DOTORSE-281363 format. One record per atom (N, C-alpha, C, O, CB): residue number from 1; residue in one letter; atom name; x, y, z. Coordinates in steps of 0.1 Angstrom, whole numbers, plus 5000, padded with zeros to 4 digits. Each point is the difference from the previous one (the first is absolute). Glycine has a CB too. Example, Ala and Ser with C-alpha at 12.3 -4.5 7.8 and 13.67 -1.06 7.14 Angstrom:
<marpas>
MARPA; 1; a; N; 5132; 4943; 5078
MARPA; 1; a; CA; 4991; 5012; 5000
MARPA; 1; a; C; 5009; 5012; 5000
MARPA; 1; a; O; 5010; 5000; 5007
MARPA; 1; a; CB; 4971; 4988; 5005
MARPA; 2; s; N; 5015; 5023; 4981
MARPA; 2; s; CA; 5009; 5011; 5000
MARPA; 2; s; C; 4992; 5011; 5008
MARPA; 2; s; O; 5005; 5011; 5001
MARPA; 2; s; CB; 5007; 4983; 4977
</marpas>
This chain:
<marpas>
MARPA; 1; m; N; 4558; 3012; 7797
MARPA; 1; m; CA; 5006; 5016; 5000
MARPA; 1; m; C; 5000; 5008; 4986
MARPA; 1; m; O; 5004; 4997; 4989
MARPA; 1; m; CB; 5012; 4994; 5030
MARPA; 2; t; N; 4980; 5018; 4985
MARPA; 2; t; CA; 4994; 5012; 4993
MARPA; 2; t; C; 5010; 5009; 5004
MARPA; 2; t; O; 5001; 5003; 5012
MARPA; 2; t; CB; 4975; 4991; 4987
MARPA; 3; a; N; 5034; 5014; 4989
MARPA; 3; a; CA; 5007; 5014; 5007
MARPA; 3; a; C; 4999; 5009; 4982
MARPA; 3; a; O; 5008; 4999; 4991
MARPA; 3; a; CB; 5014; 4988; 5035
MARPA; 4; p; N; 4969; 5020; 4974
MARPA; 4; p; CA; 5006; 5010; 4988
MARPA; 4; p; C; 5003; 5015; 5001
MARPA; 4; p; O; 5000; 5008; 4991
MARPA; 4; p; CB; 4987; 4977; 4997
MARPA; 5; n; N; 5015; 5015; 5026
MARPA; 5; n; CA; 5008; 5013; 5002
MARPA; 5; n; C; 5013; 4995; 5007
MARPA; 5; n; O; 5003; 5007; 5010
MARPA; 5; n; CB; 4976; 5011; 4992
MARPA; 6; l; N; 5029; 4974; 4996
MARPA; 6; l; CA; 5014; 4996; 5009
MARPA; 6; l; C; 5010; 5006; 4993
MARPA; 6; l; O; 5001; 4999; 4988
MARPA; 6; l; CB; 4994; 4979; 5022
MARPA; 7; p; N; 5014; 5032; 5001
MARPA; 7; p; CA; 5009; 5009; 4999
MARPA; 7; p; C; 5013; 4989; 4989
MARPA; 7; p; O; 5002; 4988; 5003
MARPA; 7; p; CB; 4989; 5029; 5026
MARPA; 8; n; N; 5017; 4990; 4961
MARPA; 8; n; CA; 5010; 4993; 4993
MARPA; 8; n; C; 4992; 4992; 4992
MARPA; 8; n; O; 5008; 4993; 4994
MARPA; 8; n; CB; 5009; 5008; 5022
MARPA; 9; a; N; 4969; 4997; 4979
MARPA; 9; a; CA; 4997; 4986; 4993
MARPA; 9; a; C; 5005; 5006; 4989
MARPA; 9; a; O; 5002; 5012; 5000
MARPA; 9; a; CB; 4977; 4975; 5011
MARPA; 10; p; N; 5025; 5005; 4973
MARPA; 10; p; CA; 4997; 4995; 4989
MARPA; 10; p; C; 4995; 5015; 4998
MARPA; 10; p; O; 4995; 5006; 5009
MARPA; 10; p; CB; 5000; 4964; 4992
MARPA; 11; k; N; 5006; 5037; 4987
MARPA; 11; k; CA; 4988; 5009; 4992
MARPA; 11; k; C; 4995; 4986; 4989
MARPA; 11; k; O; 4994; 5005; 4991
MARPA; 11; k; CB; 5018; 5028; 5009
MARPA; 12; d; N; 4989; 4961; 5000
MARPA; 12; d; CA; 5003; 4992; 4986
MARPA; 12; d; C; 4999; 4986; 5000
MARPA; 12; d; O; 5011; 4994; 5001
MARPA; 12; d; CB; 5004; 5022; 4993
MARPA; 13; h; N; 4973; 4976; 5006
MARPA; 13; h; CA; 5002; 4986; 5003
MARPA; 13; h; C; 5015; 4990; 4997
MARPA; 13; h; O; 5002; 4989; 5006
MARPA; 13; h; CB; 4973; 5016; 4989
MARPA; 14; a; N; 5033; 5000; 4995
MARPA; 14; a; CA; 5007; 4990; 5000
MARPA; 14; a; C; 5007; 5001; 5010
MARPA; 14; a; O; 5008; 4990; 4999
MARPA; 14; a; CB; 4992; 5007; 4981
MARPA; 15; g; N; 5003; 5010; 5032
MARPA; 15; g; CA; 5012; 4997; 5007
MARPA; 15; g; C; 4992; 4995; 5018
MARPA; 15; g; O; 5007; 5002; 5011
MARPA; 15; g; CB; 5013; 5020; 4971
MARPA; 16; c; N; 4967; 4974; 5017
MARPA; 16; c; CA; 4994; 5000; 5010
MARPA; 16; c; C; 5005; 4983; 5003
MARPA; 16; c; O; 5008; 5000; 5009
MARPA; 16; c; CB; 4972; 5023; 4986
MARPA; 17; a; N; 5019; 4968; 5002
MARPA; 17; a; CA; 5006; 4987; 5004
MARPA; 17; a; C; 5015; 5000; 5007
MARPA; 17; a; O; 5003; 4992; 5009
MARPA; 17; a; CB; 4982; 4998; 4970
MARPA; 18; d; N; 5027; 5022; 5017
MARPA; 18; d; CA; 5011; 5003; 4999
MARPA; 18; d; C; 4998; 5009; 5016
MARPA; 18; d; O; 5005; 4996; 5011
MARPA; 18; d; CB; 5002; 5002; 4958
MARPA; 19; w; N; 4986; 5012; 5031
MARPA; 19; w; CA; 4994; 5006; 5012
MARPA; 19; w; C; 4997; 4995; 5011
MARPA; 19; w; O; 5001; 5005; 5011
MARPA; 19; w; CB; 4992; 5006; 4977
MARPA; 20; l; N; 5002; 4974; 5009
MARPA; 20; l; CA; 4989; 4992; 5014
MARPA; 20; l; C; 5012; 4992; 5003
MARPA; 20; l; O; 5002; 4998; 5012
MARPA; 20; l; CB; 4968; 4998; 4980
MARPA; 21; k; N; 5038; 4999; 5000
MARPA; 21; k; CA; 5010; 4992; 5001
MARPA; 21; k; C; 5012; 5009; 5010
MARPA; 21; k; O; 5002; 4997; 5012
MARPA; 21; k; CB; 4991; 4990; 4961
MARPA; 22; a; N; 5013; 5025; 5018
MARPA; 22; a; CA; 5005; 5007; 5014
MARPA; 22; a; C; 4997; 5000; 5016
MARPA; 22; a; O; 5005; 4995; 5010
MARPA; 22; a; CB; 4997; 5017; 4972
MARPA; 23; g; N; 4988; 4994; 5016
MARPA; 23; g; CA; 4993; 4999; 5016
MARPA; 23; g; C; 5006; 4993; 5005
MARPA; 23; g; O; 5011; 5002; 5005
MARPA; 23; g; CB; 4969; 5002; 4993
MARPA; 24; f; N; 5011; 4982; 5001
MARPA; 24; f; CA; 5004; 4989; 5008
MARPA; 24; f; C; 5015; 5000; 5002
MARPA; 24; f; O; 5003; 5003; 5012
MARPA; 24; f; CB; 4978; 4985; 4980
MARPA; 25; a; N; 5031; 5009; 4996
MARPA; 25; a; CA; 5012; 5004; 5002
MARPA; 25; a; C; 5003; 5008; 5016
MARPA; 25; a; O; 5003; 4997; 5011
MARPA; 25; a; CB; 4996; 5003; 4961
MARPA; 26; r; N; 4999; 5010; 5021
MARPA; 26; r; CA; 5001; 5013; 5014
MARPA; 26; r; C; 4996; 4991; 5017
MARPA; 26; r; O; 5004; 5002; 5011
MARPA; 26; r; CB; 4983; 5023; 4968
MARPA; 27; l; N; 5005; 4964; 5014
MARPA; 27; l; CA; 4993; 4997; 5013
MARPA; 27; l; C; 5008; 4988; 5008
MARPA; 27; l; O; 4997; 4994; 5010
MARPA; 27; l; CB; 4979; 5013; 4978
MARPA; 28; g; N; 5036; 4993; 5002
MARPA; 28; g; CA; 5004; 4984; 5002
MARPA; 28; g; C; 4996; 4988; 4997
MARPA; 28; g; O; 5001; 4992; 5009
MARPA; 28; g; CB; 5006; 5017; 5003
MARPA; 29; a; N; 4987; 4989; 4977
MARPA; 29; a; CA; 4990; 4992; 4992
MARPA; 29; a; C; 5002; 4994; 4986
MARPA; 29; a; O; 4993; 5005; 4992
MARPA; 29; a; CB; 4994; 5011; 5021
MARPA; 30; d; N; 5018; 4977; 4982
MARPA; 30; d; CA; 5004; 4996; 4987
MARPA; 30; d; C; 4983; 4993; 4994
MARPA; 30; d; O; 4996; 4990; 5005
MARPA; 30; d; CB; 5035; 5004; 5001
MARPA; 31; v; N; 4963; 5014; 4985
MARPA; 31; v; CA; 4985; 5001; 4997
MARPA; 31; v; C; 4996; 4994; 4985
MARPA; 31; v; O; 5005; 5007; 4991
MARPA; 31; v; CB; 4995; 5015; 5024
MARPA; 32; i; N; 4991; 4964; 4978
MARPA; 32; i; CA; 4997; 5005; 4990
MARPA; 32; i; C; 4993; 5009; 4997
MARPA; 32; i; O; 4999; 5007; 5010
MARPA; 32; i; CB; 5007; 4977; 4987
MARPA; 33; v; N; 4986; 5021; 4993
MARPA; 33; v; CA; 4995; 5013; 4996
MARPA; 33; v; C; 4991; 4995; 4990
MARPA; 33; v; O; 5005; 4999; 4989
MARPA; 33; v; CB; 5014; 5018; 5015
MARPA; 34; t; N; 4968; 4977; 4999
MARPA; 34; t; CA; 4988; 4995; 4984
MARPA; 34; t; C; 4991; 5006; 4998
MARPA; 34; t; O; 4993; 5005; 5009
MARPA; 34; t; CB; 5008; 4975; 4992
MARPA; 35; t; N; 4998; 5021; 4991
MARPA; 35; t; CA; 4979; 4997; 4992
MARPA; 35; t; C; 4992; 4997; 5001
MARPA; 35; t; O; 4988; 5005; 5001
MARPA; 35; t; CB; 5014; 4993; 4991
MARPA; 36; a; N; 5005; 4987; 5008
MARPA; 36; a; CA; 4994; 4986; 5004
MARPA; 36; a; C; 5000; 4993; 5016
MARPA; 36; a; O; 5008; 4997; 5009
MARPA; 36; a; CB; 5001; 5000; 4965
MARPA; 37; p; N; 4977; 5003; 5023
MARPA; 37; p; CA; 4996; 4993; 5019
MARPA; 37; p; C; 5009; 4994; 4997
MARPA; 37; p; O; 5006; 4997; 4990
MARPA; 37; p; CB; 4969; 4999; 5021
MARPA; 38; p; N; 5024; 5000; 5004
MARPA; 38; p; CA; 5011; 4984; 5000
MARPA; 38; p; C; 4989; 4990; 5003
MARPA; 38; p; O; 4991; 5001; 5008
MARPA; 38; p; CB; 5034; 5008; 5004
MARPA; 39; l; N; 4980; 4978; 4977
MARPA; 39; l; CA; 4994; 4987; 4999
MARPA; 39; l; C; 4996; 4996; 5016
MARPA; 39; l; O; 4988; 4999; 5003
MARPA; 39; l; CB; 5028; 4995; 4973
MARPA; 40; v; N; 4994; 5003; 5036
MARPA; 40; v; CA; 4997; 4993; 5008
MARPA; 40; v; C; 5002; 5013; 5015
MARPA; 40; v; O; 5012; 5004; 5000
MARPA; 40; v; CB; 4997; 4969; 4983
MARPA; 41; l; N; 4987; 5031; 5023
MARPA; 41; l; CA; 5004; 5009; 5012
MARPA; 41; l; C; 5005; 4992; 5011
MARPA; 41; l; O; 4997; 4989; 5005
MARPA; 41; l; CB; 4986; 5027; 4988
MARPA; 42; t; N; 5028; 4994; 5012
MARPA; 42; t; CA; 5014; 4990; 5008
MARPA; 42; t; C; 4993; 5013; 5016
MARPA; 42; t; O; 4992; 5009; 5000
MARPA; 42; t; CB; 5042; 4983; 4973
MARPA; 43; r; N; 4974; 5003; 5040
MARPA; 43; r; CA; 4995; 5010; 5007
MARPA; 43; r; C; 5010; 5011; 5000
MARPA; 43; r; O; 5002; 5005; 5011
MARPA; 43; r; CB; 4985; 4980; 5003
MARPA; 44; y; N; 5020; 5020; 4976
MARPA; 44; y; CA; 5010; 5012; 4995
MARPA; 44; y; C; 4991; 5008; 4987
MARPA; 44; y; O; 5006; 5008; 4993
MARPA; 44; y; CB; 5020; 4978; 5015
MARPA; 45; d; N; 4960; 5009; 4988
MARPA; 45; d; CA; 4995; 5008; 4994
MARPA; 45; d; C; 4989; 5012; 5008
MARPA; 45; d; O; 4995; 4998; 5011
MARPA; 45; d; CB; 5011; 4983; 4971
MARPA; 46; q; N; 4993; 5030; 5012
MARPA; 46; q; CA; 4998; 5010; 5004
MARPA; 46; q; C; 4987; 5007; 4986
MARPA; 46; q; O; 5000; 4998; 4988
MARPA; 46; q; CB; 5030; 5001; 5028
MARPA; 47; d; N; 4963; 5008; 4991
MARPA; 47; d; CA; 4987; 5009; 4992
MARPA; 47; d; C; 5011; 5006; 4988
MARPA; 47; d; O; 5012; 5005; 5000
MARPA; 47; d; CB; 4967; 5004; 5025
MARPA; 48; p; N; 5010; 4988; 4963
MARPA; 48; p; CA; 5014; 5008; 4985
MARPA; 48; p; C; 4997; 5020; 5010
MARPA; 48; p; O; 4998; 5004; 5011
MARPA; 48; p; CB; 4991; 4976; 4947
MARPA; 49; f; N; 5015; 5024; 5030
MARPA; 49; f; CA; 5004; 5019; 5002
MARPA; 49; f; C; 4996; 5002; 4981
MARPA; 49; f; O; 5004; 4994; 4990
MARPA; 49; f; CB; 5025; 5009; 5036
MARPA; 50; v; N; 4962; 5009; 4976
MARPA; 50; v; CA; 4995; 5004; 4989
MARPA; 50; v; C; 5007; 5012; 4999
MARPA; 50; v; O; 4994; 5010; 5006
MARPA; 50; v; CB; 4985; 4977; 4994
MARPA; 51; c; N; 5029; 5015; 4995
MARPA; 51; c; CA; 5007; 5008; 4993
MARPA; 51; c; C; 4997; 5015; 4998
MARPA; 51; c; O; 4988; 5002; 5001
MARPA; 51; c; CB; 5015; 4977; 4989
MARPA; 52; p; N; 5002; 5030; 5009
MARPA; 52; p; CA; 4990; 5012; 4999
MARPA; 52; p; C; 4991; 5003; 4985
MARPA; 52; p; O; 4992; 5009; 4997
MARPA; 52; p; CB; 5026; 5000; 5021
MARPA; 53; h; N; 4988; 4977; 4976
MARPA; 53; h; CA; 4996; 5004; 4981
MARPA; 53; h; C; 4986; 4990; 4999
MARPA; 53; h; O; 4991; 4999; 4992
MARPA; 53; h; CB; 5040; 5003; 4993
MARPA; 54; g; N; 4971; 4993; 5026
MARPA; 54; g; CA; 4989; 4990; 5001
MARPA; 54; g; C; 5001; 4982; 4999
MARPA; 54; g; O; 4990; 4993; 4998
MARPA; 54; g; CB; 5000; 5030; 4992
MARPA; 55; v; N; 5024; 4974; 5011
MARPA; 55; v; CA; 5003; 4986; 4995
MARPA; 55; v; C; 5002; 4995; 5010
MARPA; 55; v; O; 5003; 5008; 5009
MARPA; 55; v; CB; 5006; 4994; 4973
MARPA; 56; t; N; 4990; 4985; 5023
MARPA; 56; t; CA; 4993; 4993; 5011
MARPA; 56; t; C; 5020; 4988; 4997
MARPA; 56; t; O; 5004; 4994; 4990
MARPA; 56; t; CB; 4951; 5008; 5008
MARPA; 57; f; N; 5051; 5002; 5014
MARPA; 57; f; CA; 5011; 4994; 5005
MARPA; 57; f; C; 5002; 4991; 5007
MARPA; 57; f; O; 4997; 5004; 5011
MARPA; 57; f; CB; 5006; 5010; 4985
MARPA; 58; w; N; 5000; 4974; 5005
MARPA; 58; w; CA; 5001; 4995; 5012
MARPA; 58; w; C; 5020; 4995; 4998
MARPA; 58; w; O; 5008; 5002; 4991
MARPA; 58; w; CB; 4957; 4988; 5012
MARPA; 59; h; N; 5036; 5003; 5013
MARPA; 59; h; CA; 5010; 5006; 5007
MARPA; 59; h; C; 5007; 4983; 5006
MARPA; 59; h; O; 4990; 4993; 4998
MARPA; 59; h; CB; 4995; 5038; 5009
MARPA; 60; a; N; 5020; 4964; 4996
MARPA; 60; a; CA; 5008; 4989; 5006
MARPA; 60; a; C; 5015; 5002; 5003
MARPA; 60; a; O; 5008; 5007; 4993
MARPA; 60; a; CB; 4976; 4980; 4997
MARPA; 61; p; N; 5018; 5007; 5019
MARPA; 61; p; CA; 5017; 4998; 5001
MARPA; 61; p; C; 5008; 4991; 4991
MARPA; 61; p; O; 4993; 4990; 4997
MARPA; 61; p; CB; 5002; 5013; 5025
MARPA; 62; t; N; 5016; 4997; 4972
MARPA; 62; t; CA; 5010; 4991; 4991
MARPA; 62; t; C; 5001; 4988; 5011
MARPA; 62; t; O; 4997; 5000; 5012
MARPA; 62; t; CB; 5019; 5020; 4974
MARPA; 63; s; N; 4989; 4965; 5004
MARPA; 63; s; CA; 4999; 4989; 5007
MARPA; 63; s; C; 5012; 5005; 5016
MARPA; 63; s; O; 4998; 4996; 5012
MARPA; 63; s; CB; 4996; 4986; 4960
MARPA; 64; e; N; 5020; 5029; 5019
MARPA; 64; e; CA; 5009; 5000; 5005
MARPA; 64; e; C; 4999; 5008; 5012
MARPA; 64; e; O; 5005; 4996; 5011
MARPA; 64; e; CB; 5005; 5000; 4969
MARPA; 65; q; N; 4979; 5018; 5018
MARPA; 65; q; CA; 4995; 5001; 5014
MARPA; 65; q; C; 4995; 4994; 5010
MARPA; 65; q; O; 5006; 5002; 5011
MARPA; 65; q; CB; 4994; 5010; 4978
MARPA; 66; i; N; 4990; 4980; 5011
MARPA; 66; i; CA; 4997; 4993; 5004
MARPA; 66; i; C; 5013; 4986; 5007
MARPA; 66; i; O; 4998; 4993; 5011
MARPA; 66; i; CB; 4979; 5021; 4975
MARPA; 67; a; N; 5031; 4984; 5009
MARPA; 67; a; CA; 5014; 4990; 5005
MARPA; 67; a; C; 5007; 5011; 5004
MARPA; 67; a; O; 5010; 4994; 5004
MARPA; 67; a; CB; 4994; 4986; 4979
MARPA; 68; q; N; 4997; 5032; 5019
MARPA; 68; q; CA; 5006; 5010; 5009
MARPA; 68; q; C; 4990; 5000; 5013
MARPA; 68; q; O; 5005; 4996; 5011
MARPA; 68; q; CB; 5006; 5021; 4968
MARPA; 69; w; N; 4980; 4984; 5021
MARPA; 69; w; CA; 4991; 5005; 5011
MARPA; 69; w; C; 5002; 4984; 5011
MARPA; 69; w; O; 5001; 4998; 5012
MARPA; 69; w; CB; 4978; 5022; 4968
MARPA; 70; a; N; 5019; 4967; 5005
MARPA; 70; a; CA; 5002; 4990; 5016
MARPA; 70; a; C; 5015; 4997; 5006
MARPA; 70; a; O; 5004; 4997; 5011
MARPA; 70; a; CB; 4976; 4989; 4980
MARPA; 71; r; N; 5027; 5018; 4995
MARPA; 71; r; CA; 5016; 5001; 5008
MARPA; 71; r; C; 5003; 5010; 5015
MARPA; 71; r; O; 5006; 4995; 5010
MARPA; 71; r; CB; 5002; 5003; 4963
MARPA; 72; d; N; 4986; 5017; 5025
MARPA; 72; d; CA; 5002; 5008; 5007
MARPA; 72; d; C; 4989; 4995; 5016
MARPA; 72; d; O; 5002; 5004; 5011
MARPA; 72; d; CB; 5006; 5014; 4964
MARPA; 73; g; N; 4982; 4974; 5022
MARPA; 73; g; CA; 4992; 4994; 5009
MARPA; 73; g; C; 4984; 5014; 5002
MARPA; 73; g; O; 4993; 5004; 5010
MARPA; 73; g; CB; 5036; 4979; 5004
MARPA; 74; v; N; 4971; 5019; 4975
MARPA; 74; v; CA; 4985; 5008; 5003
MARPA; 74; v; C; 4991; 4997; 4993
MARPA; 74; v; O; 4989; 5005; 5001
MARPA; 74; v; CB; 5018; 5012; 5005
MARPA; 75; a; N; 4997; 4970; 4984
MARPA; 75; a; CA; 4990; 4996; 4987
MARPA; 75; a; C; 4988; 4988; 5012
MARPA; 75; a; O; 4990; 4994; 4995
MARPA; 75; a; CB; 5034; 5007; 4974
</marpas>
């Protein structure tokens, strides 16, 4: 997903990973955000996100988040 004109996006690239992670937190999900693609794809992997500065980020739920979803019966 590419989003060149996102509201509240960081003006400088240094904040993009934290901004993306915070967006997932607002949705109730704890995720890992990285510029390295996953070595093994899982059912939780999504298409990468390209920040407004042109850097590609991959995101996936933490193992703790997956465990919580399992306890909640939603994983």
